[in-house]
C-alpha positions in Angstrom: 108.1 118.7 71.3 106.4 120.2 74.2 107.9 119.0 77.7 106.6 119.0 81.2 109.1 120.0 83.6 109.5 118.3 86.7 110.8 119.2 89.9 114.9 119.0 89.9 116.9 117.8 93.2 120.2 116.6 91.4 123.6 117.8 91.8 126.0 117.4 89.0 129.4 119.0 89.4 128.3 121.6 91.7 125.2 122.5 89.8 121.6 121.5 89.6 120.7 118.7 86.8 117.4 119.2 85.3 115.3 116.5 84.3 112.5 116.3 82.1 109.6 114.1 81.1 107.6 114.5 77.7 103.8 114.9 77.8 103.3 111.3 76.3 105.8 110.0 78.9 108.0 108.5 76.4 111.1 110.6 76.5 113.2 111.7 79.5 116.2 114.0 79.5 118.7 114.4 82.4 120.7 117.4 81.4 122.1 116.8 77.6 122.8 113.5 76.8 125.4 112.7 74.1 124.0 112.0 70.8 125.9 108.7 70.7 124.9 107.6 74.1 123.7 104.3 73.4 123.0 102.0 76.5 122.8 98.3 75.4 120.0 96.0 76.6 117.4 98.8 77.3 113.9 97.6 77.2 111.4 99.6 75.0 109.9 102.4 76.9 113.1 102.6 79.5 115.2 105.9 79.3 118.9 105.8 80.9 119.4 108.7 83.4 122.9 108.3 83.8 125.9 107.7 81.6 126.7 104.4 83.4 123.2 103.2 82.2 122.6 101.8 85.5 119.7 103.9 86.5 116.7 103.9 84.1 113.0 105.5 84.0 109.9 103.9 82.7 107.7 106.8 83.0 104.5 105.1 81.6 105.0 102.1 83.9 105.7 104.7 86.5 109.0 102.7 87.3 112.4 103.5 88.3 115.2 100.8 87.4 118.5 100.2 88.9 120.9 97.6 87.6 123.1 96.4 90.5 125.1 93.5 91.6 125.0 91.2 94.8 128.1 91.9 96.8 127.0 90.4 100.1 125.1 87.2 100.9 125.7 87.0 104.7 126.1 89.2 107.8 124.1 92.1 109.4 122.7 94.8 107.2 122.5 98.7 107.1 121.1 98.8 103.6 119.8 96.9 100.5 121.6 99.0 98.0 124.6 101.1 98.0 126.9 102.9 95.8 130.0 101.0 94.6 132.8 101.7 96.5 131.0 102.8 99.7 129.5 100.3 102.1 129.2 97.0 100.4 130.6 95.2 103.6 126.8 96.0 104.8 124.8 96.0 101.9 123.4 93.0 99.6 123.4 95.1 96.4 125.7 97.8 95.0 125.5 100.0 91.7 127.5 102.0 89.7 126.7 105.6 89.6 125.4 108.7 91.5 122.6 108.5 94.3 121.1 112.0 93.4 120.1 110.4 89.7 117.5 108.1 91.7 116.4 110.7 93.7 115.7 112.6 90.4 114.2 109.9 88.7 111.8 109.4 91.7 110.8 113.1 91.3 110.2 112.3 87.9 107.7 109.8 88.7 105.8 112.5 90.5 106.9 111.3 93.8 107.8 114.1 96.3 110.6 113.4 99.0 109.4 113.2 102.7 111.5 113.6 105.6 114.5 111.8 107.0 114.7 110.1 110.4 114.9 112.5 113.1 116.7 111.6 116.7 116.4 115.1 118.6 114.7 115.7 120.8 113.1 112.3 120.2 112.8 109.5 117.6 110.5 110.5 114.5 110.4 107.8 111.7 111.3 108.5 108.2 108.3 109.8 106.2 107.4 109.7 102.6 105.5 108.0 99.9 105.8 104.3 100.1 107.9 102.2 97.7 107.5 98.9 96.4 110.9 97.3 95.4 111.4 94.3 93.4 114.6 92.3 92.5 114.7 90.5 89.5 117.5 88.3 88.5 118.4 85.1 86.3 118.9 82.1 88.6 121.4 79.3 88.1 118.5 77.3 86.5 118.6 79.9 83.7 115.1 81.1 84.4 114.0 84.8 85.7 113.2 85.1 88.9 111.3 88.1 90.6 110.8 88.8 94.3 109.9 91.1 96.8 113.2 92.5 98.1 112.1 92.1 101.7 112.2 88.4 101.1 116.0 88.9 100.8 116.0 90.4 104.4 114.9 88.9 107.7 115.0 90.2 111.4 118.3 89.2 113.0 118.7 86.0 114.3 122.5 85.8 115.0 122.2 88.2 117.9 121.5 88.5 121.7 117.8 88.6 122.8 117.0 89.9 126.1 113.9 89.8 128.6 113.7 91.3 132.1 114.2 88.7 135.0 115.1 90.1 138.5 116.6 86.6 139.5 116.7 83.1 138.5 114.0 81.1 139.9 114.9 79.3 143.1 117.1 76.4 142.7 117.3 76.6 138.8 121.1 76.2 137.4 121.7 77.3 133.9 123.6 74.4 132.0 127.1 75.1 131.2 126.5 74.3 127.6 123.7 76.7 127.1 123.3 79.7 125.3 121.3 81.1 128.3 122.7 83.6 130.6 121.4 85.8 133.5 122.7 89.0 134.4 122.3 89.9 138.0 123.5 93.8 137.5 121.0 94.5 134.8 118.5 91.9 136.0 117.9 90.4 132.5 117.8 86.9 131.1 119.7 86.6 127.5 119.8 84.1 124.8 122.2 84.1 121.6 121.0 83.1 118.2 118.0 80.8 116.8 116.3 78.5 119.5 115.2 74.9 118.4 112.3 73.2 119.8 114.4 70.8 121.5 116.2 73.5 123.4 113.2 75.2 124.1 111.5 72.3 125.9 114.8 71.7 127.7 114.7 75.1 128.9 111.1 74.9 130.0 111.5 71.9 131.7 113.9 73.6 134.2 111.5 75.7 136.1 107.7 76.0 136.2 108.2 79.8 137.0 105.9 82.0 135.0 108.3 84.6 134.3 111.0 82.3 133.3 108.7 80.7 131.0 107.6 83.7 129.7 110.9 84.8 128.6 112.2 81.5 127.2 108.9 81.2 125.0 109.9 84.9 123.8 113.1 83.9 122.8 111.8 81.1 121.0 109.6 83.0 118.7 111.9 86.1 118.4 114.7 84.1 117.4 113.1 82.3 114.5 113.5 83.4 110.8 110.9 85.9 109.6 111.2 88.2 106.8 111.4 92.2 107.1 108.0 93.5 107.1 108.7 97.3 107.4 107.7 99.6 104.5 110.3 101.5 102.5 109.6 105.4 102.2 111.2 108.1 99.8 112.9 109.9 102.7 114.9 112.1 100.6 118.1 112.4 102.2 119.6 116.0 102.7 122.5 118.3 101.9 125.2 120.1 103.6 127.5 122.6 102.2 131.4 122.4 101.7 132.7 124.9 103.9 135.8 125.0 101.4 134.4 125.1 98.0 130.5 126.3 99.0 129.4 123.1 97.0 126.1 121.4 98.1 127.0 117.9 98.9 123.8 115.3 98.5 124.2 113.4 101.7 123.0 110.0 100.0 126.3 110.1 97.9 128.1 108.4 101.2 126.3 105.2 100.1 122.9 105.4 102.1 120.6 104.6 98.9 118.2 102.3 100.3 118.6 101.6 103.9 117.2 99.0 106.6 118.8 100.9 109.3 117.6 104.5 110.0 120.0 107.3 108.6 119.3 111.1 108.3 121.2 110.7 104.9 119.1 107.8 103.7 117.3 108.7 100.4 115.1 105.5 100.9 114.6 104.4 104.3 112.2 101.8 106.3 109.5 103.5 108.1 110.1 101.8 111.2 112.5 102.4 114.3 115.6 100.5 113.0 118.9 101.1 114.9 122.3 101.9 113.1 124.3 102.1 116.3 126.8 99.0 116.5 126.6 95.9 114.7 125.1 94.2 117.8 122.0 96.4 117.8 121.3 96.0 113.9 118.0 94.9 113.5 118.3 93.0 110.1 120.5 90.6 108.3 121.0 89.1 104.9 118.8 85.8 104.4 121.6 84.0 102.9 119.9 80.9 101.6 117.5 83.1 99.4 120.2 84.9 98.0 121.8 84.4 94.6 125.7 84.0 94.3 127.7 87.0 94.8 128.4 88.9 91.4 125.0 87.9 90.3 123.4 90.6 88.2 120.3 92.1 89.7 117.5 94.4 88.3 115.8 96.7 91.0 112.5 97.8 90.2 111.0 100.7 92.2 107.5 101.5 92.2 105.1 103.9 94.1 102.8 102.2 96.4 99.2 103.7 95.8 98.0 106.4 98.4 95.8 105.8 101.1 93.9 108.9 102.7 95.9 108.7 105.8 99.2 108.5 103.6 98.7 111.6 101.8 98.5 113.8 104.8 102.0 112.1 106.5 103.5 112.3 103.1 102.3 116.3 102.3 103.8 117.1 106.0 107.1 115.3 105.3 107.7 116.8 102.0 106.9 120.5 103.2 109.6 119.8 106.3 111.8 118.3 103.6 111.8 121.4 101.5 112.2 123.7 104.2 115.4 122.0 105.5 116.9 120.8 102.2 116.6 123.8 99.7 119.8 125.9 98.9 
């Protein structure tokens, strides 16, 4: 059968792993799969890319599938998906397998890696092809559910919110049982956690000072649950060379597979400034009320978002920079 070769970017036991897609998009090969390598529960058109059978490619549907499991339902997040035994304490999902296989699968779909986040000399957001990521699972009602993965993640509300305020309005005394605080040194008013309408109204009644009122209304708005609205992009992670063996190591193998906090090692990242420095500074958290129980099997479906003219130029620039820095 005539095969259409696709770019490779997988590392396997110190060597490059080839991936190829047939002209009619019905066959995919990653290295040389064993003749008896049968993976159960594989839908028609889906081809396993790893021995674990957790990463599958549907070339015809332009879709990469990852079989994962819920490992976290509550807490601050750095990622949506990590490798098993890496960062389960800050990731909703984990999967068994190597990160480079997902990378190779995306490349096989014709998606070039872009450029990871940069912080020096200034912040530059991750670049790359936008990706649609959906989660599919069977609920306790026995029915299949499908959701945009971003609906499982919300802007953090169990955190401190701050607004500049040089001094408290004259005569205002903050109630002792309130989450409201004023920092005289940093000249900042702060609030912790979600603010109810009742709390907002009581605080607004304390003073008619415009700056104080603006700060309270800002806390009320920013502390309400709202889903993550940032786009995921195929940033592509990068490589480092082991000083002892000389082997090239794919950085995302540390666990940074699908991130919601910016990492230079992220394979897929959010195209938005999202700090990874300290738990208190993380932007996103798990939306507990929307998540299935820990241990639930979840099928991740990753598809490329149709390009807009403005996206094409950004993606090309990111891909060129990525190739310049990540080639051996």
